[in-house]
Structures are given as structure tokens and as C-alpha cells.
C-alpha positions as CSV (number, residue, x, y, z in Angstrom):
1,M,-2.2,-3.6,-10.8
2,D,-0.7,-1.4,-8.0
3,L,-2.3,0.9,-5.5
4,A,-1.8,4.0,-7.7
5,A,-3.6,2.4,-10.6
6,F,-6.4,1.1,-8.4
7,K,-7.0,4.6,-7.0
8,T,-7.2,6.3,-10.4
9,H,-10.2,4.3,-11.6
10,Y,-13.9,4.2,-10.7
11,Y,-15.3,0.8,-10.1
12,Y,-18.8,-0.5,-9.8
13,K,-19.4,-3.1,-7.0
14,T,-19.4,-5.9,-9.6
15,D,-15.9,-4.7,-10.7
16,L,-14.7,-4.7,-7.1
17,I,-16.0,-8.2,-6.6
18,A,-14.3,-9.4,-9.8
19,L,-11.0,-7.9,-8.6
20,C,-11.3,-9.5,-5.2
21,R,-11.9,-12.9,-6.9
22,Q,-8.9,-12.3,-9.1
23,Y,-6.6,-11.7,-6.1
24,Q,-8.3,-14.4,-4.0
25,L,-9.8,-12.0,-1.5
26,P,-13.2,-12.3,0.3
27,T,-16.0,-10.9,-1.9
28,S,-18.6,-10.3,0.8
29,G,-19.7,-6.9,2.2
30,T,-20.7,-3.5,1.0
31,K,-18.9,-1.6,-1.8
32,A,-17.0,0.3,0.9
33,D,-15.9,-3.0,2.4
34,L,-14.6,-4.2,-0.9
35,N,-12.8,-0.9,-1.6
36,Q,-11.1,-1.0,1.8
37,R,-10.1,-4.7,1.3
38,L,-8.5,-4.0,-2.1
39,D,-6.8,-0.8,-0.8
40,A,-5.3,-2.8,2.0
41,F,-4.2,-5.6,-0.4
42,F,-2.5,-3.2,-2.8
43,S,-0.9,-1.3,0.1
44,G,0.6,-4.5,1.6
45,R,-1.5,-4.3,4.8
46,P,-3.3,-7.3,6.3
47,V,-6.7,-7.9,4.7
48,R,-9.6,-8.6,7.1
49,Q,-12.8,-10.3,6.3
50,R,-15.9,-8.2,7.0
51,A,-16.9,-8.8,10.6
52,E,-19.9,-11.0,11.2
53,S,-22.2,-10.7,14.2
54,A,-21.7,-13.2,16.9
55,N,-24.6,-15.4,18.0
56,R,-26.2,-14.8,14.6
57,G,-28.9,-17.4,15.4
58,Q,-29.9,-15.8,18.7
59,K,-32.8,-13.5,18.7
60,L,-33.8,-11.1,21.4
61,T,-37.3,-9.8,22.1
62,A,-38.0,-6.2,22.8
63,A,-38.5,-7.0,26.5
64,Q,-35.0,-8.4,26.7
65,L,-33.4,-5.3,25.2
66,T,-31.9,-2.6,27.6
67,L,-29.7,0.4,27.2
68,E,-26.8,-1.8,28.4
69,T,-27.4,-4.5,25.8
70,P,-24.2,-4.9,23.7
71,I,-24.6,-4.2,20.0
72,I,-22.5,-7.2,19.0
73,G,-22.4,-10.6,20.6
74,S,-25.8,-10.3,22.1
75,G,-28.0,-11.2,19.2
76,F,-29.1,-7.6,18.7
77,A,-30.2,-6.6,15.2
78,F,-32.2,-4.0,13.4
79,N,-35.4,-6.0,13.3
80,A,-39.0,-5.8,14.6
81,A,-38.0,-6.3,18.2
82,A,-35.5,-3.5,18.1
83,R,-38.0,-1.2,16.4
84,E,-40.5,-2.0,19.1
85,F,-37.9,-1.3,21.8
86,F,-37.0,2.1,20.3
87,A,-40.6,3.1,19.8
88,A,-41.3,2.4,23.4
89,Y,-38.2,4.3,24.6
90,F,-39.1,7.4,22.5
91,H,-42.8,7.1,23.2
92,V,-43.7,7.0,19.5
93,K,-46.1,4.7,17.6
94,H,-43.7,4.0,14.7
95,F,-39.9,4.2,14.9
96,R,-37.6,4.4,11.9
97,F,-33.9,3.5,12.1
98,T,-31.7,6.3,10.7
99,K,-28.7,6.2,8.4
100,S,-26.4,7.3,11.2
101,M,-27.6,4.4,13.4
102,A,-26.9,1.9,10.6
103,V,-23.4,3.4,9.9
104,Y,-22.6,3.4,13.6
105,K,-23.6,-0.3,14.0
106,R,-21.4,-1.3,11.0
107,Q,-18.5,0.6,12.5
108,V,-19.0,-1.3,15.8
109,D,-19.2,-4.6,13.9
110,A,-16.1,-3.8,11.9
111,K,-14.1,-2.9,15.0
112,K,-15.6,-5.8,17.0
113,D,-16.2,-3.2,19.8
114,Q,-17.6,-5.2,22.6
115,T,-18.2,-2.1,24.7
116,A,-20.7,-0.4,22.4
117,T,-24.3,-0.7,23.6
118,I,-27.8,0.2,22.6
119,G,-27.4,3.3,24.7
120,D,-24.7,4.4,22.4
121,L,-27.0,3.9,19.4
122,I,-29.6,6.1,21.1
123,R,-27.0,8.7,21.6
124,V,-26.1,8.7,17.9
125,Y,-29.8,8.9,17.0
126,Q,-30.4,11.9,19.3
127,E,-27.3,13.7,18.2
128,T,-28.0,13.4,14.5
129,K,-31.8,13.0,14.0
130,D,-33.2,16.1,12.1
131,K,-29.8,17.8,12.5
132,P,-28.3,17.9,9.0
133,A,-25.0,19.5,10.0
134,A,-24.5,17.1,12.9
135,Q,-25.2,14.1,10.6
136,R,-22.8,15.4,7.9
137,A,-20.1,15.8,10.6
138,F,-20.8,12.3,11.9
139,L,-20.7,10.7,8.4
140,A,-17.7,12.8,7.2
141,N,-15.0,10.3,8.0
142,N,-17.0,7.1,7.3
143,P,-15.5,5.1,4.4
144,E,-18.9,3.9,3.3
145,E,-20.3,7.4,3.1
146,Q,-17.2,8.6,1.2
147,T,-17.8,5.9,-1.4
148,Y,-21.4,6.9,-1.7
149,Q,-20.4,10.6,-2.1
150,W,-17.9,9.7,-4.8
151,N,-20.4,7.6,-6.7
152,N,-22.9,10.4,-6.8
153,F,-20.1,12.9,-7.7
154,V,-19.1,10.8,-10.7
155,R,-22.7,10.2,-11.8
156,D,-23.4,13.9,-11.8
157,F,-20.1,14.8,-13.5
158,F,-20.8,12.5,-16.4
159,A,-24.4,13.8,-16.6
160,D,-23.1,17.4,-17.1
161,P,-22.9,18.0,-20.9
162,Q,-19.9,20.4,-20.6
163,T,-17.7,17.5,-19.5
164,V,-17.9,15.7,-22.8
165,V,-15.0,17.9,-24.0
166,F,-12.6,16.0,-21.9
167,Y,-10.9,12.8,-23.3
168,D,-10.3,11.2,-19.9
169,R,-13.4,12.1,-18.0
170,M,-12.8,9.8,-15.1
171,K,-9.4,11.3,-14.5
172,V,-10.9,14.8,-14.6
173,A,-13.7,13.8,-12.2
174,A,-11.0,12.4,-9.8
175,I,-9.0,15.7,-9.9
176,L,-12.1,17.7,-9.2
177,W,-13.2,15.3,-6.4
178,Q,-9.9,15.7,-4.7
179,Q,-10.3,19.5,-4.6
180,V,-13.9,19.2,-3.2
181,K,-12.7,16.7,-0.6
182,R,-10.1,19.1,0.7
183,S,-12.6,22.0,0.8
184,T,-15.3,22.8,3.3
185,A,-18.0,22.8,0.6
186,A,-20.6,20.1,0.2
187,K,-19.2,16.9,-1.2
188,V,-21.2,17.1,-4.4
189,Y,-20.5,17.9,-8.1
190,R,-21.3,21.4,-9.3
191,A,-21.0,22.6,-12.9
192,Q,-18.9,25.6,-11.6
193,L,-16.1,23.3,-10.6
194,V,-15.0,22.9,-14.2
195,T,-14.4,26.6,-14.4
196,Q,-13.1,27.0,-10.9
197,Y,-10.4,24.4,-11.3
198,G,-9.9,24.9,-15.1
199,S,-6.2,25.2,-14.8
200,L,-5.9,21.7,-13.2
201,I,-7.8,19.9,-15.9
202,A,-7.0,22.0,-19.0
203,R,-4.6,19.4,-20.4
204,Y,-7.4,16.8,-20.6
205,R,-9.5,19.0,-22.8
206,R,-9.9,17.8,-26.4
207,P,-8.4,20.1,-29.0
């Protein structure tokens, strides 16, 4: 298999794990991690294992956390102590971690960014909480979010009855997805796409 063949197919996480095993690559991490690992392998780039948090066994209490606490290497984690700290900081009874916070932490872990702190997490929370446009902008270039969007796009494409007329539906879905990715529209499947980009997918229509 080469990079072009890899990119033209849709894979479930179990498929990606099997491919990683086949090519003797690490199998840990999220689906986005596995996709990135295989993409690097087929592109001839160095393959990195998913970053693991340093001092995994160390646990911090809420009282020990500050805005200057590093996200990695300090023992910080999204746990009860962190929830207690954020609840006290924002003066709320119950605090919920957001998707943007989780994504930011994974980015910090992957880059091994020793300079990122809890203060940066709070900034991400404040800039994206209850602000759909800001959250979409923050997540737009995140590989994990792109994988999630693609998965939903494929699911909705296959659920649309009008797409059964195509003999290579995954290829058609990929063509439509590329058009959506390049546009400013929401990164979701819409039935109108089949008509809008009909000329690009006409050759895949059954006689």
C-alpha cells in the first residue's frame, strides 16, 4: 500500500490498528493519532509514538494547582482535583471540562510543550465556551476534529438513499468531502451536495 491508496479509503479504528500492526507501528492512541502515524509512515516521515504524560504516577490536589502549573510534567490531569480547582476559579458549584480544553491538552501533550500552563487552558475555555463560531475556528485545523468530521460525513452520506446509485460510494464521498473542506460551509454532509457537484461524480453513477 502507498500513501495515495491509504488516503482513498475510509477506515474504522480497528482497521487502522490492524494496519499499524501489519507495518509494525505503535497501536496506541486515538483514531486521529493512528491516521497521522500511518500517513507519516506512507509519506516516509519519521513516525512518533503518542506522547505520554510525564510523572504519570504523581497526583496534584486542587490546592496545589495554580495558573502557572505546567500542563505536562507536573502531574496535572482532567480529574476531580482539576475540576475542583476550575470550579473555585470560576466560582461555580459544578465545572465541566469542554471539548476545546481536551483538544488543547492533547495538542500540548503531542508537542511536548513544556511552556503551556493551566492559565492557557483557562484562556482556551474562556475564548470558546458558549461561542460556537470561536470553537469551530479553534477546532478547524485539529487532526482529531477533522477525523471526527469525516467520520460523520461518511456516515450521513451512506445514510442518504440517493447515494445508492453510485457504484464506488466511498470514492464519491471522498470527492464531495474535498469540496466541502475547501469551502467555507459547515463541514457536514448535505443531500444537495450530490446535485451541486454532480459533474465531478457523474462517472461513478450506475447506468
